[in-house]
C-alpha positions, -999 to +999 in steps of 0.1 A: +142+586-134+145+574-178+151+542-182+179+540-208+194+513-231+228+504-249+233+491-282+270+486-292+277+491-330+313+481-332+319+467-359+314+463-396+278+465-408+262+438-435+235+413-437+235+385-416+248+350-424+225+327-411+250+302-415+280+316-388+265+304-359+255+268-373+291+261-388+309+281-360+284+276-323+294+320-318+269+352-331+274+367-360+298+400-351+284+416-381+262+447-373+226+439-391+194+450-391+177+416-380+205+425-353+189+457-346+153+440-343+159+416-318+178+442-302+145+465-305+118+440-299+141+428-265+136+462-247+111+459-220+084+489-225+100+509-202+128+522-222+128+559-230+159+560-243+190+543-270+219+552-269+246+541-294+279+534-296+294+534-325+327+526-342+323+512-369+347+515-405+309+513-427+301+482-449+271+477-469+249+498-479+215+490-478+219+474-442+232+511-430+201+528-442+182+499-430+194+506-396+186+541-397+155+540-401+147+510-375+165+538-346+142+570-359+113+546-365+115+530-325+091+551-310+127+561-286+149+589-279+181+579-300+211+594-293+245+583-304+281+588-297+312+587-320+337+566-298+366+551-324+359+553-362+323+566-378+335+559-413+310+552-445+280+540-440+286+539-409+275+578-405+241+577-415+240+553-382+254+581-365+231+607-379+203+585-364+204+603-335+189+635-324+218+643-302+247+630-317+278+634-290+313+625-309+348+619-292+377+652-294+398+627-314+375+606-336+373+617-373+348+610-395+349+601-430+324+603-460+326+591-497+308+582-527+294+546-525+318+522-544+314+482-553+344+454-551+359+447-584+356+409-576+319+407-572+308+417-609+323+382-620+346+379-654+316+382-675+305+417-675+294+435-706+292+475-713+255+468-706+258+453-675+288+476-664+266+509-676+235+496-653+263+488-616+275+523-626+240+546-632+231+524-599+257+538-578+252+573-593+215+568-580+232+557-545+257+586-542+229+611-550+208+598-522+240+599-500+246+634-508+204+647-506+207+621-474+230+644-452+226+677-472+188+669-448+196+656-421+226+683-415+217+714-435+259+724-442+262+731-479+258+706-508+286+716-524+308+709-490+296+677-487+299+665-523+337+677-521+342+659-489+325+628-502+350+627-536+382+636-514+377+607-493+394+615-467+385+615-426+375+656-412+380+665-376+355+663-349+355+700-347+347+701-387+317+672-373+301+699-351+307+729-377+291+709-404+263+696-381+269+662-380+272+663-345+259+680-322+283+677-289+321+671-291+331+652-258+360+665-244+386+645-219+385+659-180+415+676-179+438+673-141+430+709-126+450+723-099+451+754-075+454+776-048+428+772-017+433+800+003+409+810+032+378+843+017+389+862+051+433+864+045+435+901+040+454+910+012+492+905+024+482+868+036+471+860-001+502+876-016+523+856+009+507+825-002+511+830-042+550+840-035+553+810-015+535+787-046+557+810-073+584+803-057+587+766-057+572+768-091+600+783-102+628+765-083+611+729-094+617+746-132+649+755-128+653+714-113+640+702-141+660+726-167+695+717-150+686+679-151+680+692-189+710+703-194+726+676-175+739+697-146+719+677-126+715+638-125+677+639-106+652+660-099+654+669-059+622+657-042+592+678-032+590+674+012+551+675+010+551+645-022+529+621-026+533+583-025+529+570-058+533+533-073+550+524-101+552+490-121+586+473-136+590+462-173+590+425-148+554+432-139+559+441-102+549+471-089+567+493-070+560+523-041+580+555-041+569+575-008+569+608-026+585+623-061+603+593-081+638+611-072+669+611-048+652+606-011+625+584-014+626+555-001+609+525-019+594+495-011+582+466-033+547+445-016+552+471+018+595+457+018+618+473+017+643+472-010+684+477-009+706+481-030+686+473-057+678+481-096+641+486-114+633+492-146+598+510-153+578+504-179+583+537-194+621+528-197+632+548-163+659+526-140+659+529-103+683+525-082+684+517-040+708+523-011+718+503+020+686+523+033+658+515+004+658+549-004+666+559-045+700+566-049+697+571-087+667+576-116+677+574-151+654+585-179+644+568-202+666+569-236+653+564-272+668+531-272+644+527-242+613+544-262+619+523-294+623+490-275+586+499-258+573+509-289+587+469-303+568+457-270+533+476-285+545+463-316+548+426-303+519+432-288+502+440-320+514+410-334+506+388-302+464+399-304+470+390-343+481+356-341+454+355-316+425+364-341+442+338-370+443+311-346+405+318-337+392+326-377+416+287-384+392+274-354+365+281-374+374+276-404+383+241-391+346+236-372+333+250-406+351+219-427+344+197-400+306+202-401+309+203-442+324+165-441+302+153-421+273+169-440+289+151-475+292+119-453+261+114-442+248+123-477+270+098-492+257+073-465+222+077-472+226+082-514+210+048-528+218+048-569+187+039-590+194+015-619+181+008-652+170-025-670+201-051-662+225-056-688+213-089-706+253-098-712+263-111-679+287-132-666+303-147-634+335-139-627+341-177-613+328-188-654+355-163-665+389-184-682+418-168-656+451-185-670+465-186-706+456-222-711+422-218-697+418-191-722+429-213-750+400-235-744+374-217-745+387-199-777+387-237-791+355-249-773+338-223-792+354-227-823+338-263-819+303-252-811+304-229-839+313-255-867+289-276-853+263-255-859+276-244-897+280-282-903+243-294-889+228-260-910+249-273-940+231-308-942+197-289-940 
């Protein structure tokens, strides 16, 4: 059996930050060429294929091509799978696969290279800007030629897509030969099993039974939607199903979610109870723990569900923000420790000692002492002068 290794290109493509782990204690989440080298070097010799799972909005132009070169030059069969975002330079990594699979919900995006204005500084001259523009134009040409070479698609079409900078569909990706295969979701199928030995009349009878059931079910649904019926009648042969409530309980319903079906929670009957399912549906049970009423979710409950989703996203963002703040605190703590270490080990080198120094205890401190010091100095001066004059 062929042995396969998997690499998950989930995140931004860029250069490895050697200080990230030093200051945070965690691995750098950026997908870098260095990380690919570590991955490939860690593979056992019997690995024949590498599957690269991609969910990335792109990143650094140079790193993207470096990763492509490392994968295609690894000597392994490369298969890429577009599972989420496949955008910008991540499309170059995606094209490293000889087999390129993509989920039908994924929308790839290609565009011309760009530069972050904040990296230009405040003193860029016209020559500096022109040099940057020339370099970007070369990168744009290289990227376009690469796409044409790898896909065989029309150059003008690809150039237009790069200028538009908008996602295209998985079907377009297949048509342009970015992808070699679209992954379709598994679809549920219902069928009627009929014995091959049955005669024509038996077959037609079976078909009529199924058709009649479907018609009755459709009529029930139409009456329910029009308000003629409050509930949809349960089928006698319906299977048991579990449902989650908005407060975290699991309800088992013996049959369809309809009037007459028996309800239990943790295997126990639930007489005269009311439950709200996580989709907003409200069910009530009678004294025998059978469903007595089913109220479908309203627009308001749908809005509530949306609010719950948004609240969950807010909680996730808060957790992410807390993680970032914790990382920042770790970095600041280590930087402060480094600064203190430098300060404690730093010795100021002095030059020649100042020749005119006085001890602090010899300096006059009070007003009277200052006055006396001045008079003494004046007397010394006059004495020296007199001695000089007498000579």
